[in-house]
GUZA-402300 format. One record per residue (C-alpha): residue number from 1; residue in one letter; z, x, y. Coordinates in nm, 2 decimals, m for minus. Layout:
<atoms>
+-----+-----+--------+--------+--------+
:   n : res :      z :      x :      y :
+-----+-----+--------+--------+--------+
: NUM :   a :      Z :      X :      Y :
...
+-----+-----+--------+--------+--------+
</atoms>
This chain:
<atoms>
+-----+-----+--------+--------+--------+
:   n : res :      z :      x :      y :
+-----+-----+--------+--------+--------+
:   1 :   m :  m1.51 :   1.12 :   2.02 :
:   2 :   t :  m1.38 :   1.28 :   1.70 :
:   3 :   q :  m1.53 :   1.29 :   1.35 :
:   4 :   c :  m1.42 :   1.04 :   1.09 :
:   5 :   r :  m1.17 :   1.16 :   0.83 :
:   6 :   g :  m1.32 :   0.95 :   0.56 :
:   7 :   t :  m1.50 :   1.07 :   0.25 :
:   8 :   t :  m1.84 :   0.96 :   0.13 :
:   9 :   k :  m1.92 :   0.86 :  m0.23 :
:  10 :   q :  m2.06 :   1.21 :  m0.29 :
:  11 :   g :  m1.72 :   1.36 :  m0.18 :
:  12 :   a :  m1.85 :   1.50 :   0.16 :
:  13 :   r :  m1.67 :   1.43 :   0.49 :
:  14 :   c :  m1.81 :   1.14 :   0.69 :
:  15 :   r :  m2.01 :   1.24 :   1.00 :
:  16 :   r :  m1.96 :   0.92 :   1.20 :
:  17 :   e :  m1.75 :   0.89 :   1.50 :
:  18 :   v :  m1.41 :   0.72 :   1.47 :
:  19 :   t :  m1.32 :   0.37 :   1.58 :
:  20 :   e :  m1.11 :   0.35 :   1.89 :
:  21 :   g :  m0.74 :   0.38 :   1.79 :
:  22 :   s :  m0.81 :   0.51 :   1.44 :
:  23 :   d :  m0.89 :   0.83 :   1.26 :
:  24 :   y :  m1.17 :   0.66 :   1.05 :
:  25 :   c :  m1.50 :   0.49 :   1.13 :
:  26 :   f :  m1.56 :   0.12 :   1.06 :
:  27 :   i :  m1.71 :   0.20 :   0.72 :
:  28 :   h :  m1.41 :   0.40 :   0.60 :
:  29 :   m :  m1.13 :   0.19 :   0.74 :
:  30 :   d :  m1.02 :   0.10 :   0.38 :
:  31 :   q :  m0.95 :   0.47 :   0.32 :
:  32 :   a :  m0.71 :   0.46 :   0.62 :
:  33 :   g :  m0.49 :   0.21 :   0.43 :
:  34 :   q :  m0.51 :   0.41 :   0.11 :
:  35 :   a :  m0.40 :   0.73 :   0.28 :
:  36 :   s :  m0.09 :   0.56 :   0.43 :
:  37 :   y :  m0.01 :   0.40 :   0.10 :
:  38 :   e :  m0.03 :   0.72 :  m0.10 :
:  39 :   r :   0.23 :   0.89 :   0.13 :
:  40 :   q :   0.49 :   0.62 :   0.08 :
:  41 :   e :   0.77 :   0.67 :  m0.16 :
:  42 :   w :   0.93 :   0.40 :  m0.37 :
:  43 :   d :   1.27 :   0.28 :  m0.28 :
:  44 :   v :   1.42 :   0.27 :  m0.63 :
:  45 :   d :   1.75 :   0.12 :  m0.52 :
:  46 :   a :   1.58 :  m0.17 :  m0.35 :
:  47 :   i :   1.36 :  m0.24 :  m0.65 :
:  48 :   l :   1.66 :  m0.24 :  m0.89 :
:  49 :   k :   1.86 :  m0.47 :  m0.67 :
:  50 :   t :   1.57 :  m0.71 :  m0.64 :
:  51 :   a :   1.51 :  m0.71 :  m1.02 :
:  52 :   l :   1.88 :  m0.77 :  m1.08 :
:  53 :   g :   1.88 :  m1.06 :  m0.84 :
:  54 :   f :   1.58 :  m1.22 :  m1.01 :
:  55 :   a :   1.74 :  m1.17 :  m1.35 :
:  56 :   l :   2.06 :  m1.34 :  m1.23 :
:  57 :   i :   1.87 :  m1.63 :  m1.07 :
:  58 :   g :   1.67 :  m1.66 :  m1.40 :
:  59 :   a :   1.99 :  m1.67 :  m1.60 :
:  60 :   v :   2.15 :  m1.93 :  m1.38 :
:  61 :   i :   1.84 :  m2.15 :  m1.41 :
:  62 :   l :   1.82 :  m2.10 :  m1.79 :
:  63 :   f :   2.18 :  m2.20 :  m1.84 :
:  64 :   r :   2.14 :  m2.51 :  m1.61 :
:  65 :   i :   1.84 :  m2.62 :  m1.81 :
:  66 :   r :   2.01 :  m2.59 :  m2.14 :
:  67 :   r :   2.31 :  m2.81 :  m2.04 :
+-----+-----+--------+--------+--------+
</atoms>
């Protein structure tokens, strides 16, 4: 088996063997999620469209309540 890609609290590389189907041992599985999250880029267009949609829905609800 291969060595875990995780980092210890002291900053050293973990010496444990990886869990089957992963690059990390069972202790450092949370670092696997962080590594994939850090590589993601934000889809700015999707965020703006979602924010605009919520603003429009909020405006419609606000005007309906004031009637």
